[in-house]
N, CA, C and O of each residue as an XYZ file, in Angstrom:
456
protein
N    -124.867     14.883      8.591
C    -124.640     16.302      8.731
C    -123.431     16.682      7.870
O    -122.452     15.942      7.777
N    -123.532     17.862      7.243
C    -122.421     18.398      6.464
C    -121.930     19.687      7.126
O    -122.719     20.543      7.526
N    -120.630     19.795      7.227
C    -120.015     20.937      7.883
C    -118.951     21.524      6.965
O    -118.160     20.786      6.378
N    -118.926     22.832      6.840
C    -117.945     23.489      5.989
C    -117.356     24.681      6.713
O    -118.045     25.665      6.983
N    -116.069     24.583      7.025
C    -115.368     25.650      7.720
C    -114.725     26.613      6.721
O    -114.364     26.227      5.609
N    -114.593     27.855      7.133
C    -113.932     28.868      6.318
C    -113.397     29.965      7.210
O    -113.716     30.024      8.397
N    -112.579     30.836      6.636
C    -112.102     32.000      7.354
C    -110.671     31.926      7.838
O    -110.157     32.892      8.401
N    -110.017     30.791      7.627
C    -108.638     30.676      8.047
C    -107.710     31.502      7.177
O    -108.127     32.086      6.177
N    -106.444     31.543      7.574
C    -105.462     32.290      6.807
C    -104.178     32.460      7.569
O    -103.955     31.832      8.604
N    -103.326     33.330      7.032
C    -102.046     33.645      7.646
C    -102.160     34.991      8.348
O    -102.601     35.973      7.750
N    -101.765     35.036      9.606
C    -101.856     36.273     10.382
C    -100.639     36.372     11.283
O    -100.073     35.358     11.692
N    -100.240     37.593     11.588
C     -99.126     37.790     12.503
C     -99.578     37.612     13.947
O    -100.750     37.797     14.273
N     -98.642     37.255     14.794
C     -98.944     37.127     16.213
C     -99.569     38.428     16.725
O     -99.129     39.528     16.392
N    -100.593     38.264     17.533
C    -101.328     39.409     18.051
C    -102.527     39.794     17.204
O    -103.347     40.618     17.611
N    -102.624     39.200     16.033
C    -103.724     39.521     15.134
C    -104.983     38.739     15.441
O    -105.050     38.005     16.427
N    -105.984     38.904     14.585
C    -107.297     38.287     14.783
C    -107.777     37.618     13.503
O    -107.420     38.012     12.393
N    -108.592     36.601     13.698
C    -109.301     35.947     12.605
C    -110.675     35.533     13.105
O    -110.870     35.294     14.297
N    -111.618     35.453     12.188
C    -112.947     34.944     12.520
C    -113.242     33.744     11.627
O    -113.329     33.868     10.405
N    -113.392     32.603     12.242
C    -113.729     31.391     11.510
C    -115.240     31.229     11.466
O    -115.955     31.608     12.393
N    -115.703     30.656     10.365
C    -117.126     30.373     10.195
C    -117.316     28.903      9.866
O    -116.441     28.264      9.281
N    -118.460     28.380     10.248
C    -118.802     26.999      9.930
C    -120.273     26.950      9.521
O    -121.156     27.329     10.291
N    -120.518     26.484      8.313
C    -121.878     26.313      7.819
C    -122.287     24.857      7.990
O    -121.563     23.946      7.588
N    -123.454     24.646      8.590
C    -123.941     23.290      8.856
C    -125.227     23.029      8.087
O    -126.056     23.922      7.909
N    -125.377     21.798      7.639
C    -126.603     21.400      6.954
C    -126.834     19.912      7.188
O    -125.935     19.180      7.603
N    -128.050     19.490      6.913
C    -128.369     18.072      7.001
C    -128.961     17.631      8.314
O    -129.284     16.457      8.496
N    -129.107     18.573      9.237
C    -129.693     18.266     10.533
C    -130.300     19.560     11.061
O    -129.925     20.645     10.617
N    -131.215     19.459     11.986
C    -131.830     20.661     12.579
C    -130.794     21.348     13.449
O    -130.608     21.003     14.616
N    -130.129     22.322     12.860
C    -128.967     22.957     13.490
C    -129.293     23.479     14.877
O    -128.518     23.287     15.814
N    -130.439     24.140     15.014
C    -130.758     24.815     16.265
C    -130.983     23.862     17.427
O    -131.098     24.299     18.572
N    -131.047     22.576     17.152
C    -131.307     21.598     18.221
C    -130.037     21.018     18.826
O    -130.113     20.254     19.789
N    -128.883     21.358     18.290
C    -127.658     20.684     18.686
C    -126.567     21.646     19.123
O    -126.443     22.757     18.610
N    -125.781     21.184     20.087
C    -124.580     21.899     20.477
C    -123.550     21.833     19.351
O    -123.596     20.949     18.495
N    -122.638     22.771     19.375
C    -121.577     22.824     18.367
C    -120.233     23.003     19.063
O    -120.144     23.532     20.170
N    -119.201     22.547     18.381
C    -117.864     22.689     18.945
C    -116.834     23.002     17.878
O    -117.028     22.735     16.692
N    -115.738     23.572     18.336
C    -114.554     23.778     17.498
C    -113.410     22.958     18.092
O    -113.207     22.936     19.306
N    -112.681     22.298     17.226
C    -111.470     21.568     17.589
C    -110.352     22.032     16.661
O    -110.603     22.691     15.652
N    -109.129     21.687     17.007
C    -108.004     22.015     16.132
C    -106.973     20.900     16.187
O    -106.892     20.146     17.157
N    -106.193     20.819     15.129
C    -105.144     19.823     15.060
C    -103.894     20.454     14.458
O    -103.885     20.879     13.303
N    -102.853     20.503     15.262
C    -101.562     21.019     14.817
C    -100.748     19.873     14.225
O    -101.005     18.711     14.540
N     -99.779     20.178     13.380
C     -98.965     19.115     12.772
C     -98.306     18.234     13.825
O     -97.667     18.724     14.756
N     -98.474     16.922     13.660
C     -97.862     15.977     14.572
C     -98.524     15.841     15.922
O     -98.008     15.161     16.809
N     -99.678     16.493     16.085
C    -100.374     16.436     17.376
C    -101.774     15.869     17.214
O    -102.312     15.794     16.109
N    -102.352     15.470     18.343
C    -103.721     14.981     18.349
C    -104.696     16.154     18.179
O    -104.389     17.296     18.519
N    -105.868     15.837     17.648
C    -106.918     16.850     17.574
C    -107.339     17.212     18.989
O    -107.512     16.327     19.827
N    -107.504     18.493     19.263
C    -107.843     18.930     20.614
C    -109.041     19.863     20.617
O    -109.325     20.568     19.648
N    -109.727     19.837     21.741
C    -110.897     20.686     21.952
C    -110.487     22.146     22.042
O    -109.460     22.477     22.634
N    -111.305     23.024     21.446
C    -111.081     24.462     21.530
C    -112.245     25.160     22.237
O    -112.041     25.883     23.212
N    -113.467     24.940     21.739
C    -114.597     25.671     22.293
C    -115.894     24.909     22.036
O    -115.989     24.092     21.120
N    -116.887     25.200     22.870
C    -118.203     24.540     22.831
C    -119.277     25.581     23.071
O    -119.099     26.522     23.844
N    -120.414     25.388     22.380
C    -121.582     26.242     22.635
C    -122.824     25.376     22.585
O    -122.970     24.541     21.693
N    -123.718     25.570     23.539
C    -124.922     24.731     23.545
C    -125.930     25.240     22.517
O    -125.723     26.275     21.885
N    -127.026     24.492     22.362
C    -127.960     24.772     21.257
C    -128.656     26.110     21.398
O    -129.093     26.690     20.404
N    -128.765     26.617     22.645
C    -129.430     27.902     22.842
C    -128.438     29.050     22.955
O    -128.827     30.203     23.141
N    -127.141     28.724     22.840
C    -126.084     29.730     22.987
C    -126.074     30.357     24.379
O    -125.689     31.513     24.549
N    -126.495     29.591     25.352
C    -126.469     30.079     26.745
C    -125.170     29.656     27.429
O    -124.553     30.438     28.153
N    -124.770     28.425     27.193
C    -123.565     27.893     27.832
C    -122.437     27.754     26.824
O    -122.630     27.226     25.729
N    -121.270     28.225     27.198
C    -120.064     28.055     26.395
C    -118.951     27.511     27.284
O    -118.984     27.639     28.508
N    -117.971     26.904     26.634
C    -116.828     26.365     27.355
C    -115.613     26.467     26.442
O    -115.723     26.332     25.223
N    -114.449     26.708     27.052
C    -113.237     26.916     26.273
C    -112.078     26.128     26.864
O    -112.018     25.884     28.069
N    -111.160     25.737     25.989
C    -109.901     25.195     26.459
C    -109.150     26.291     27.199
O    -109.248     27.465     26.842
N    -108.415     25.922     28.207
C    -107.667     26.913     28.987
C    -106.723     27.725     28.095
O    -106.490     28.908     28.344
N    -106.189     27.089     27.066
C    -105.196     27.750     26.218
C    -105.776     28.883     25.376
O    -105.030     29.718     24.866
N    -107.104     28.917     25.226
C    -107.718     29.951     24.388
C    -108.680     30.837     25.170
O    -109.218     31.803     24.629
N    -108.894     30.511     26.428
C    -109.842     31.277     27.244
C    -109.430     32.736     27.283
O    -108.247     33.055     27.395
N    -110.402     33.609     27.192
C    -110.224     35.072     27.201
C    -109.637     35.613     25.907
O    -109.444     36.823     25.786
N    -109.349     34.755     24.941
C    -108.869     35.221     23.630
C    -109.838     34.838     22.508
O    -109.992     35.582     21.540
N    -110.489     33.680     22.638
C    -111.392     33.190     21.609
C    -112.833     33.296     22.106
O    -113.093     33.173     23.303
N    -113.766     33.524     21.180
C    -115.182     33.579     21.506
C    -115.969     32.771     20.479
O    -115.866     33.008     19.275
N    -116.748     31.823     20.966
C    -117.617     31.033     20.087
C    -119.014     31.630     20.113
O    -119.491     32.074     21.158
N    -119.660     31.638     18.961
C    -121.025     32.139     18.867
C    -121.745     31.377     17.763
O    -121.130     30.630     17.002
N    -123.054     31.575     17.690
C    -123.829     30.889     16.668
C    -125.013     31.732     16.232
O    -125.496     32.589     16.971
N    -125.468     31.468     15.013
C    -126.653     32.108     14.473
C    -127.562     30.982     14.005
O    -127.347     30.413     12.934
N    -128.566     30.659     14.791
C    -129.427     29.522     14.453
C    -130.310     29.797     13.241
O    -130.785     28.862     12.596
N    -130.530     31.058     12.932
C    -131.313     31.375     11.732
C    -130.532     31.096     10.463
O    -131.113     30.804      9.418
N    -129.205     31.188     10.557
C    -128.351     30.983      9.387
C    -127.635     29.636      9.385
O    -126.896     29.322      8.451
N    -127.854     28.842     10.430
C    -127.153     27.549     10.558
C    -125.635     27.732     10.549
O    -124.914     26.996      9.876
N    -125.172     28.704     11.290
C    -123.757     29.047     11.311
C    -123.234     29.063     12.743
O    -123.941     29.430     13.682
N    -121.980     28.656     12.879
C    -121.263     28.821     14.136
C    -119.943     29.521     13.810
O    -119.349     29.305     12.754
N    -119.505     30.360     14.739
C    -118.334     31.195     14.508
C    -117.318     31.020     15.632
O    -117.654     30.620     16.746
N    -116.078     31.329     15.309
C    -115.030     31.374     16.311
C    -114.220     32.637     16.079
O    -113.441     32.717     15.130
N    -114.405     33.622     16.944
C    -113.627     34.845     16.895
C    -112.334     34.609     17.662
O    -112.362     34.280     18.848
N    -111.214     34.776     16.995
C    -109.911     34.510     17.608
C    -109.111     35.797     17.655
O    -108.771     36.360     16.614
N    -108.813     36.261     18.844
C    -108.035     37.485     19.060
C    -106.712     37.141     19.736
O    -106.540     36.057     20.292
N    -105.790     38.087     19.674
C    -104.475     37.919     20.317
C    -103.851     36.582     19.945
O    -103.384     35.838     20.808
N    -103.848     36.293     18.675
C    -103.366     34.996     18.205
C    -101.887     34.813     18.494
O    -101.101     35.760     18.466
N    -101.534     33.569     18.772
C    -100.159     33.196     19.091
C     -99.676     32.139     18.089
O    -100.493     31.429     17.503
N     -98.377     32.031     17.893
C     -97.875     30.995     16.979
C     -98.372     29.592     17.342
O     -98.578     28.761     16.457
N     -98.563     29.329     18.623
C     -99.035     28.006     19.042
C    -100.499     27.755     18.713
O    -100.997     26.649     18.920
N    -101.194     28.769     18.203
C    -102.568     28.568     17.720
C    -102.590     28.017     16.293
O    -103.654     27.669     15.780
N    -101.431     27.937     15.655
C    -101.349     27.407     14.298
C    -101.852     25.978     14.254
O    -101.355     25.115     14.977
N    -102.838     25.729     13.403
C    -103.467     24.410     13.320
C    -104.533     24.440     12.226
O    -104.872     25.496     11.692
N    -105.043     23.267     11.912
C    -106.264     23.168     11.116
C    -107.429     23.151     12.104
O    -107.444     22.370     13.055
N    -108.387     24.014     11.863
C    -109.530     24.159     12.774
C    -110.759     23.500     12.154
O    -111.057     23.680     10.973
N    -111.459     22.737     12.981
C    -112.637     21.985     12.552
C    -113.828     22.330     13.431
O    -113.675     22.546     14.634
N    -115.006     22.382     12.837
C    -116.210     22.457     13.646
C    -116.867     21.077     13.661
O    -116.622     20.244     12.788
N    -117.693     20.862     14.656
C    -118.374     19.582     14.813
C    -119.681     19.796     15.553
O    -119.849     20.782     16.271
N    -120.603     18.863     15.371
C    -121.954     19.014     15.913
C    -122.267     17.901     16.903
O    -121.873     16.751     16.711
N    -122.970     18.256     17.946
C    -123.423     17.284     18.894
C    -124.566     16.448     18.370
O    -125.033     16.719     17.264
N    -125.063     15.424     19.108
C    -124.564     15.082     20.432
C    -123.298     14.237     20.444
O    -122.638     14.127     21.477
N    -122.949     13.631     19.291
C    -121.814     12.715     19.299
C    -120.501     13.373     18.900
O    -119.436     12.816     19.167
N    -120.545     14.536     18.271
C    -119.336     15.258     17.869
C    -118.392     14.344     17.096
O    -117.196     14.304     17.384
N    -118.911     13.619     16.129
C    -118.072     12.705     15.346
C    -118.155     12.976     13.849
O    -117.670     12.178     13.046
N    -118.761     14.088     13.472
C    -118.768     14.512     12.070
C    -117.879     15.726     11.930
O    -117.915     16.634     12.760
N    -117.081     15.739     10.876
C    -116.102     16.807     10.686
C    -116.152     17.339      9.276
O    -116.437     16.605      8.330
N    -115.871     18.629      9.141
C    -115.681     19.210      7.835
C    -114.250     18.989      7.377
O    -113.508     18.191      7.950
N    -113.880     19.715      6.328
C    -112.529     19.578      5.791
C    -111.514     20.396      6.579
O    -110.305     20.209      6.437
N    -112.016     21.299      7.407
C    -111.147     22.137      8.224
C    -110.685     23.380      7.483
O    -110.787     23.473      6.260
N    -110.179     24.325      8.249
C    -109.620     25.540      7.682
C    -108.281     25.814      8.379
O    -108.179     25.745      9.604
N    -107.274     26.121      7.586
C    -105.919     26.283      8.107
C    -105.737     27.675      8.703
O    -106.056     28.680      8.069
N    -105.226     27.721      9.915
C    -104.840     28.966     10.567
C    -103.337     28.906     10.822
O    -102.836     27.978     11.458
N    -102.635     29.903     10.320
C    -101.190     29.978     10.522
C    -100.859     31.317     11.143
O    -101.184     32.368     10.589
N    -100.209     31.278     12.297
C     -99.845     32.494     13.017
C     -98.325     32.612     12.997
O     -97.620     31.747     13.517
N     -97.831     33.679     12.398
C     -96.389     33.883     12.308
C     -95.902     34.729     13.476
O     -96.620     35.595     13.976
N     -94.687     34.467     13.895
C     -94.119     35.200     15.041
C     -93.419     36.467     14.597
O     -92.887     37.202     15.429
């Protein structure tokens, strides 16, 4: 599977960004998708999950009610809408595909200034 993230950038605290992830090499609509992030000097951590039918979603407590994961199975895309961004959201964001969630793209940098 190939994954390519985009949409990162520099934003002020309280702002919004929408990340996109294009997937190829596997039947996208059959698999769950996830977003993870890794801040400098920290372990990669879970951010959000969406099942293959986009019925079930799950979020890390730190982003709940601020971030929304969605997908478009016709376009092989998964998105992460990030609102009310905080400096602690600064990280490289990665998407990944189930069932093993062990394939990663190059990531996209999100920097939130205070």
